[in-house]
C-alpha positions as a printed NumPy array, in Angstrom:
array([[  7.   ,  19.656, -57.109],
       [  5.156,  16.898, -55.264],
       [  4.693,  16.453, -51.432],
       [  7.422,  13.964, -51.33 ],
       [  9.845,  16.431, -53.091],
       [  8.993,  19.082, -50.659],
       [  9.636,  16.673, -47.753],
       [ 13.034,  15.796, -49.158],
       [ 13.88 ,  19.408, -49.556],
       [ 12.997,  20.111, -45.862],
       [ 14.893,  17.16 , -44.637],
       [ 17.979,  18.234, -46.593],
       [ 17.595,  21.792, -45.488],
       [ 17.446,  20.806, -41.759],
       [ 20.545,  18.715, -42.072],
       [ 22.581,  21.484, -43.857],
       [ 21.46 ,  24.517, -41.927],
       [ 22.646,  22.865, -38.774],
       [ 26.207,  22.963, -40.217],
       [ 25.942,  26.56 , -40.897],
       [ 24.518,  28.08 , -37.63 ],
       [ 24.047,  26.526, -34.171],
       [ 20.359,  25.401, -34.506],
       [ 17.96 ,  24.779, -31.672],
       [ 14.793,  24.029, -33.553],
       [ 13.268,  24.13 , -37.073],
       [  9.487,  24.667, -37.494],
       [  7.129,  25.002, -40.368],
       [  4.114,  27.368, -40.411],
       [  1.746,  28.445, -43.138],
       [  0.092,  26.067, -45.311],
       [  2.57 ,  23.39 , -44.125],
       [  1.064,  23.758, -40.637],
       [ -2.548,  24.511, -41.45 ],
       [ -3.011,  21.375, -43.685],
       [ -3.563,  23.353, -47.014],
       [ -0.238,  22.755, -48.672],
       [ -0.415,  22.736, -52.464],
       [  2.808,  21.101, -54.174],
       [  4.313,  23.369, -56.648],
       [  2.093,  26.348, -55.58 ],
       [  2.575,  26.771, -51.744],
       [  5.616,  28.187, -50.14 ],
       [  7.787,  26.241, -47.699],
       [  7.47 ,  28.721, -44.79 ],
       [  9.968,  27.907, -42.022],
       [ 11.309,  29.383, -38.641],
       [ 14.762,  28.352, -37.372],
       [ 15.509,  29.006, -33.807],
       [ 19.172,  29.576, -33.51 ],
       [ 21.464,  30.079, -30.549],
       [ 22.452,  33.707, -31.485],
       [ 21.788,  36.386, -33.991],
       [ 23.782,  35.194, -37.292],
       [ 26.803,  37.379, -37.76 ],
       [ 27.949,  38.624, -41.205],
       [ 29.892,  35.459, -41.922],
       [ 26.926,  33.309, -40.978],
       [ 24.616,  35.437, -43.042],
       [ 26.802,  34.95 , -46.11 ],
       [ 27.033,  31.236, -45.604],
       [ 23.162,  31.108, -45.133],
       [ 22.651,  32.923, -48.372],
       [ 25.036,  30.49 , -50.164],
       [ 23.032,  27.591, -48.564],
       [ 19.807,  28.812, -49.928],
       [ 21.163,  29.764, -53.349],
       [ 22.8  ,  26.313, -53.651],
       [ 19.536,  24.415, -52.57 ],
       [ 17.527,  26.467, -55.088],
       [ 19.848,  25.626, -57.825],
       [ 19.958,  21.978, -57.046],
       [ 16.406,  21.312, -55.82 ],
       [ 13.706,  23.202, -57.675],
       [ 11.302,  22.851, -54.758],
       [ 13.862,  25.037, -52.597],
       [ 13.102,  28.087, -54.593],
       [  9.822,  28.418, -52.48 ],
       [ 11.68 ,  27.948, -49.412],
       [ 11.501,  30.871, -46.902],
       [ 13.144,  30.973, -43.528],
       [ 13.393,  33.247, -40.593],
       [ 16.285,  32.799, -38.206],
       [ 14.907,  33.553, -34.669],
       [ 17.518,  33.988, -31.995],
       [ 16.802,  32.193, -28.773],
       [ 17.592,  35.202, -26.861],
       [ 14.775,  37.054, -28.805],
       [ 11.9  ,  34.628, -28.635],
       [  9.578,  36.916, -26.92 ],
       [ 10.419,  40.056, -29.105],
       [  7.523,  40.239, -31.31 ],
       [  8.377,  43.507, -32.985],
       [ 12.072,  42.694, -33.478],
       [ 13.471,  42.061, -36.974],
       [ 15.204,  38.789, -37.479],
       [ 17.462,  37.547, -40.356],
       [ 15.271,  36.073, -42.988],
       [ 15.737,  34.434, -46.302],
       [ 12.825,  35.3  , -48.726],
       [ 12.565,  36.559, -52.304],
       [ 15.895,  35.077, -53.113],
       [ 17.83 ,  37.395, -50.671],
       [ 18.664,  38.015, -47.047],
       [ 16.247,  40.43 , -45.306],
       [ 15.391,  41.459, -41.818],
       [ 11.773,  41.336, -40.678],
       [  9.797,  40.309, -37.715],
       [  8.291,  36.817, -36.917],
       [  4.741,  38.277, -36.731],
       [  1.942,  37.429, -34.253],
       [  0.123,  35.505, -37.133],
       [  3.115,  33.318, -37.732],
       [  3.632,  32.81 , -33.929],
       [ -0.108,  31.768, -33.457],
       [  0.246,  29.357, -36.448],
       [  3.328,  27.952, -34.756],
       [  1.627,  27.641, -31.311],
       [ -1.474,  26.162, -32.691],
       [ -0.186,  23.537, -35.172],
       [  3.435,  24.289, -36.095],
       [  5.207,  21.205, -37.606],
       [  8.333,  20.345, -35.893],
       [ 11.061,  19.411, -38.307],
       [ 13.874,  19.495, -35.647],
       [ 14.304,  19.995, -32.048],
       [ 11.63 ,  20.92 , -29.388],
       [  8.1  ,  21.962, -30.615],
       [  7.051,  25.576, -30.536],
       [  4.836,  25.021, -27.464],
       [  6.985,  25.351, -24.412],
       [  9.822,  27.21 , -26.387],
       [  7.98 ,  30.005, -27.989],
       [  6.248,  32.461, -25.496],
       [  2.436,  32.85 , -25.734],
       [  0.973,  35.959, -27.334],
       [ -0.332,  38.669, -24.939],
       [ -4.102,  39.199, -24.954],
       [ -4.994,  41.346, -27.939],
       [ -1.582,  41.208, -29.393],
       [ -2.69 ,  39.263, -32.609],
       [ -5.843,  41.403, -33.241],
       [ -3.761,  44.617, -32.839],
       [ -1.226,  43.437, -35.427],
       [ -3.91 ,  42.388, -37.97 ],
       [ -5.76 ,  45.673, -37.753],
       [ -2.481,  47.616, -37.994],
       [ -1.386,  45.6  , -41.026],
       [ -4.669,  46.196, -42.776],
       [ -4.752,  49.92 , -42.119],
       [ -0.992,  50.824, -42.412],
       [  0.078,  48.447, -45.382],
       [ -2.957,  47.133, -47.188],
       [ -5.103,  50.264, -47.166],
       [ -2.374,  52.475, -48.672],
       [ -1.653,  49.82 , -51.311],
       [ -5.165,  50.062, -52.697],
       [ -4.221,  53.6  , -53.749],
       [ -1.516,  52.176, -56.108],
       [ -3.384,  50.85 , -59.087],
       [ -0.443,  49.278, -61.041],
       [  0.195,  46.878, -58.121],
       [ -3.204,  45.331, -58.683],
       [ -2.431,  44.351, -62.306],
       [ -0.204,  41.562, -60.785],
       [ -1.85 ,  38.212, -59.717],
       [  0.064,  38.119, -56.496],
       [ -1.416,  41.353, -55.104],
       [ -4.827,  40.286, -56.005],
       [ -4.446,  36.747, -54.484],
       [ -2.664,  37.86 , -51.414],
       [ -4.654,  41.11 , -50.661],
       [ -8.054,  39.403, -50.75 ],
       [ -6.96 ,  36.255, -48.895],
       [ -5.318,  38.349, -46.138],
       [ -8.59 ,  40.276, -45.759],
       [-10.734,  37.147, -45.49 ],
       [ -8.312,  35.517, -42.924],
       [ -8.072,  38.693, -40.937],
       [-11.956,  39.054, -40.774],
       [-12.233,  35.487, -39.554],
       [ -9.681,  36.031, -36.862],
       [-11.108,  39.21 , -35.715],
       [-14.547,  37.906, -35.671],
       [-13.999,  34.442, -34.351],
       [-10.558,  34.339, -32.942],
       [ -9.594,  31.473, -35.33 ],
       [ -7.004,  31.088, -38.124],
       [ -8.477,  29.734, -41.353],
       [ -6.756,  28.253, -44.438],
       [ -6.616,  29.8  , -47.799],
       [ -9.254,  27.427, -48.994],
       [-11.69 ,  28.543, -46.189],
       [-10.808,  32.21 , -47.017],
       [-12.19 ,  31.778, -50.481],
       [-15.536,  30.903, -48.931],
       [-15.184,  33.851, -46.554],
       [-14.603,  36.158, -49.389],
       [-17.764,  35.111, -51.129],
       [-19.706,  35.736, -47.836],
       [-18.132,  39.135, -47.55 ],
       [-19.457,  40.14 , -51.111],
       [-16.206,  39.92 , -53.152],
       [-16.674,  39.7  , -56.832],
       [-17.409,  35.867, -57.558],
       [-15.199,  36.049, -60.715],
       [-12.326,  37.322, -58.969],
       [-12.645,  34.711, -56.174],
       [-12.894,  32.117, -58.935],
       [ -9.614,  33.528, -60.42 ],
       [ -7.805,  33.291, -57.145],
       [ -9.233,  29.707, -56.608],
       [ -7.92 ,  28.555, -60.051],
       [ -4.442,  29.831, -59.601],
       [ -4.069,  27.901, -56.231],
       [ -6.311,  24.814, -56.718],
       [ -7.139,  24.494, -60.404],
       [ -6.002,  25.549, -63.951],
       [ -5.887,  29.383, -64.411],
       [ -7.134,  30.671, -67.681],
       [ -5.21 ,  33.384, -69.627],
       [ -6.061,  36.858, -68.445],
       [ -6.153,  39.551, -71.189],
       [ -5.279,  43.183, -70.609],
       [ -8.803,  44.469, -70.256],
       [ -9.643,  41.646, -67.836],
       [ -6.67 ,  42.482, -65.588],
       [ -7.563,  46.084, -65.522],
       [-11.139,  45.355, -64.632],
       [-10.054,  42.725, -62.025],
       [ -7.576,  45.222, -60.536],
       [-10.145,  47.982, -60.083],
       [-12.73 ,  45.591, -58.37 ],
       [-10.192,  43.843, -56.15 ],
       [ -8.685,  47.049, -54.779],
       [-12.071,  48.782, -54.365],
       [-13.539,  45.804, -52.601],
       [-10.413,  45.732, -50.292],
       [-10.454,  49.34 , -49.514],
       [-14.182,  49.464, -48.842],
       [-13.936,  46.334, -46.586],
       [-11.074,  47.749, -44.502],
       [-12.683,  51.153, -44.086],
       [-15.976,  49.438, -42.942],
       [-14.314,  47.21 , -40.369],
       [-15.601,  48.098, -36.814],
       [-13.202,  49.578, -34.47 ],
       [-12.013,  47.35 , -31.522],
       [-14.189,  47.328, -28.537],
       [-12.891,  49.539, -25.597],
       [-13.401,  47.407, -22.69 ],
       [-12.629,  50.378, -20.219],
       [-15.246,  52.47 , -21.867],
       [-17.817,  49.728, -21.74 ],
       [-17.218,  49.083, -18.036],
       [-17.587,  52.627, -17.382],
       [-20.886,  52.979, -19.176],
       [-22.138,  49.989, -17.213]])
């Protein structure tokens, strides 16, 4: 998949989705928004603002649309889209109809996604995110990041078999690095920047190089022993890093002490 192929798929999707559900806007986030898109490796992460929550008939038609696009356009296999009802734009915790992993799901449009959209979302159709998508409340992004690390990623480190798979090593460590940068500096970083952050955090260099090669280079075959060793090191590093993260500062307590 080239960048041109991805653009053609996005253009076709925008045209056809508007025939399935009343569509207000279509935005791209993730690597498409942050400038780190890698053709053939990056997902096409989208949010479509629709007039109302899709009903069962519309959900079926949306699933048919995504399956047909994936069959006819190989690049569309990496296209994920959340359908955010215009009446629920401010509901950060609410689940929304989503096409991902070749099926219809329901999941939130997270504060991370919302921040990406507000800072640099790519508008494919309709009005841009700023002015339509409500801003995040103070501390909302940081609270989500800490909860995600402690309630999802920390328990996942206790499941050794997961970490034999490339996707868990790649995503787990990149999420940690990007979360660390946001909590420390208040900014979002790309996956390329996250690799540098991982080295600064003390991640095993060969694991970082392994992640880099799968996204930007030519990955080498990984034998069983190497996978087991990599899994042990990746999940141990992730667990240790999460457990050592400082607790958020309590501004009320700080004021009382002063």
